[in-house]
MITOR-261265 format. One line per 5 residues: number of its first residue (from 1); their letters; for each residue x, y, z of C-alpha. Coordinates in steps of 0.2 Angstrom, whole numbers, plus 5000, padded with zeros to 4 digits. Example, Ala and Ser with C-alpha at 12.3 -4.5 7.8 and 13.67 -1.06 7.14 Angstrom:
1> AS> 5062/4978/5039 ~ 5068/4995/5036 $
//
This chain:
1> MNFIS> 5700/6487/4723 ~ 5698/6484/4704 ~ 5700/6466/4699 ~ 5697/6468/4681 ~ 5707/6481/4670 $
6> SRGKI> 5698/6492/4657 ~ 5704/6480/4643 ~ 5697/6465/4652 ~ 5680/6474/4654 ~ 5680/6478/4636 $
11> LLTTA> 5684/6459/4632 ~ 5671/6453/4644 ~ 5658/6465/4637 ~ 5662/6460/4619 ~ 5661/6441/4624 $
16> AGAFF> 5644/6443/4633 ~ 5637/6454/4618 ~ 5643/6441/4606 ~ 5636/6426/4616 ~ 5619/6435/4619 $
21> GYYGA> 5618/6442/4602 ~ 5621/6425/4594 ~ 5608/6416/4605 ~ 5596/6431/4603 ~ 5597/6431/4584 $
26> KWTGR> 5595/6412/4584 ~ 5579/6413/4595 ~ 5572/6428/4585 ~ 5575/6419/4569 ~ 5567/6403/4575 $
31> KLVNT> 5552/6413/4581 ~ 5551/6422/4564 ~ 5552/6405/4554 ~ 5539/6397/4565 ~ 5527/6411/4563 $
36> IADSS> 5529/6411/4544 ~ 5528/6392/4543 ~ 5512/6392/4554 ~ 5504/6406/4544 ~ 5508/6397/4527 $
41> IRTIM> 5501/6380/4533 ~ 5486/6388/4540 ~ 5482/6396/4524 ~ 5485/6380/4514 ~ 5474/6370/4526 $
46> TDSYD> 5459/6383/4527 ~ 5458/6390/4509 ~ 5443/6385/4499 ~ 5447/6373/4485 ~ 5447/6386/4470 $
51> ENLWE> 5460/6397/4480 ~ 5471/6383/4487 ~ 5488/6383/4479 ~ 5492/6366/4485 ~ 5478/6358/4475 $
56> FISAS> 5486/6365/4459 ~ 5503/6357/4464 ~ 5494/6341/4468 ~ 5484/6341/4451 ~ 5499/6346/4441 $
61> NRVGQ> 5509/6331/4448 ~ 5495/6319/4443 ~ 5491/6326/4426 ~ 5505/6337/4420 ~ 5507/6355/4418 $
66> QVIVE> 5506/6356/4399 ~ 5489/6347/4399 ~ 5483/6360/4412 ~ 5489/6375/4402 ~ 5482/6368/4386 $
71> TNMRA> 5465/6364/4394 ~ 5465/6381/4401 ~ 5469/6389/4383 ~ 5455/6379/4375 ~ 5442/6384/4389 $
76> QEGTL> 5446/6402/4388 ~ 5447/6404/4369 ~ 5434/6391/4364 ~ 5444/6385/4349 ~ 5455/6371/4346 $
81> INRPL> 5474/6372/4347 ~ 5483/6368/4331 ~ 5492/6354/4340 ~ 5482/6339/4345 ~ 5482/6332/4362 $
86> GSLGS> 5493/6317/4365 ~ 5510/6312/4371 ~ 5525/6323/4367 ~ 5537/6309/4368 ~ 5549/6309/4353 $
91> LTSKK> 5555/6294/4343 ~ 5574/6295/4345 ~ 5582/6278/4342 ~ 5580/6267/4327 ~ 5574/6253/4339 $
96> QLKHC> 5558/6263/4342 ~ 5555/6264/4324 ~ 5553/6246/4321 ~ 5535/6247/4319 ~ 5536/6259/4305 $
101> TNFFF> 5538/6252/4287 ~ 5551/6256/4275 ~ 5540/6253/4260 ~ 5537/6267/4248 ~ 5523/6267/4236 $
106> PVKKN> 5529/6269/4218 ~ 5525/6285/4211 ~ 5525/6290/4192 ~ 5538/6301/4187 ~ 5526/6315/4181 $
111> WKLD> 5514/6313/4195 ~ 5508/6330/4202 ~ 5499/6333/4219 ~ 5482/6341/4217 $
//
């Protein structure tokens, strides 16, 4: 006696394959992500200070990436950069320019710059 027709067998096989395929892929994906995460965290926690990328991320959050790059350029070349160290904030509004004076020194008409 045959309880399931051939079409029913195909549908049952397809449903079982989809079910186990989905959960198998989910399990395999979790194992893969877990292995990669464990390896990454182990590397971050056990690397020496000068090889550890997390130390660079922490330092760049505290100091700023531009300061790190400029300091590295100064250290490698042994010369000064043409731009002085300091804030790069720009004065954009007139309210920020209150401390500047609007006084111009009088200059003679035929005055030349040496």
